[in-house]
N, C-alpha and C positions, 0 to 999 in steps of 0.2 A: 716808373721807379716806384723803388719798396717803402711803404709807408713802418717808417719810425716806430717805436713805442717809448716816449719819454721816459716814463717811470722807469722802467729797465736802465737803459741810459744811466740818468738819477742815481739807480741803484748801484751798479757797476762801477761809478768813479767814488759814491763813499766807502764801498768796502776797504778801499785801497785805503783809507786813514783811520779805520777802526781799528783801536788798540785791544790786543785780544788778551793781553798779561796782566791784568787788575784780579784782587782776591774774588772773591762771591760777597758781595757789598748789602748787607740787610736795613732796616730803617733800623735806629735804637742807635744802631754799634756809632764803638766809640773810633774813628781812625785817626790818622795822622797823613796830609794829605800836604807832599814836595812840589814848591810850584814854582816852575823858572823863573826868577826878578833878572831881568837885564839897565844898569847902571852906568851910562855912557858906553863904556865897550867892555865892559864886564858882563859876566854870567854868574851866576849863585843860586842855590837853592833854599828856600825860605818853609820853613812848618811851618802846617796850621791844622790847629789840632783841633776835634772838637765830637757832639755827635750828630750823627745823620738825622734829620727831621725828616726828611721827604725827600722822593727819590721819582726822577717822572721819567720815563722811557719810551723815547724814540728813535729806538737807531744809532746815527751819529748824532742827535742834539739832546741824549741822554743826561740831564741836568744833577747835582748833590747840592740839597741844603744841609748845610756845616753849621751849625750854634755851639762859640763858647764862651764862657762869660771872663771877662777882664776885671777885676777891680767893681764886680758887683753889675759891671754894664754886660747883656747878653750881645753881641756881635754874632751877627749873622753871615754868612758868604755864599755864593751858591757860584757851583764849577760846575761844567763843560767838562765831563768823563774824559772827552774824547780828545779834549785841544791838545795841541801842542807840546803847552804851557806847561801842561802837567803832568809831573817827572814820576811818583810813584804814589800809592795806595798801600799803608798799613794798615790792618785793620786790628786795634791792639782790643777791644773787648768786647763781647758781643752782648747785650741785654735782650731779657724778655720779654715784648710787647705786644699788645693787639692792637692798634689803628697800625691805619698804613699813612697817614702823618699823623707826628708828633708835635701842632700847633700849641696846643695847650702844655710843653712846658716855658711857654715863653712870661709865661702869671706867674709861673712857679719859683720859689728863692730856693737859695740855702734846701737845706737837707730834704726840704720837700719835692726838687726835682732828680730826686736820684734816681735810678732804674734800675730794676733784678738782673741779675747778673746771669745769663745764657750759659751752660758749658756744654759743649761740643762732644 
């Protein structure tokens, strides 16, 4: 009886769930994420707009940490990029940053938290 490589089987199963149609997302980008919300028997799409603070890459478990400020209070949300609940992602604006994680933005408020725009 041949011995199967478990890691190879796991990767083959994961490939079918990976989404290919996302734009290239960088740290510091302002993005708009469409999330499928189910309320009772109705389904709708709610948008979450903010700045990408962090990105963790690990194939199907790739996550984005997105931060927005509502009424002076910072709200962060972590999105699983290949989740079926994510409907769409649109890059609104790119920023020029020199860090891979922008956690320092948590301490800043108002104009101090602005990032320089990058033109492609």
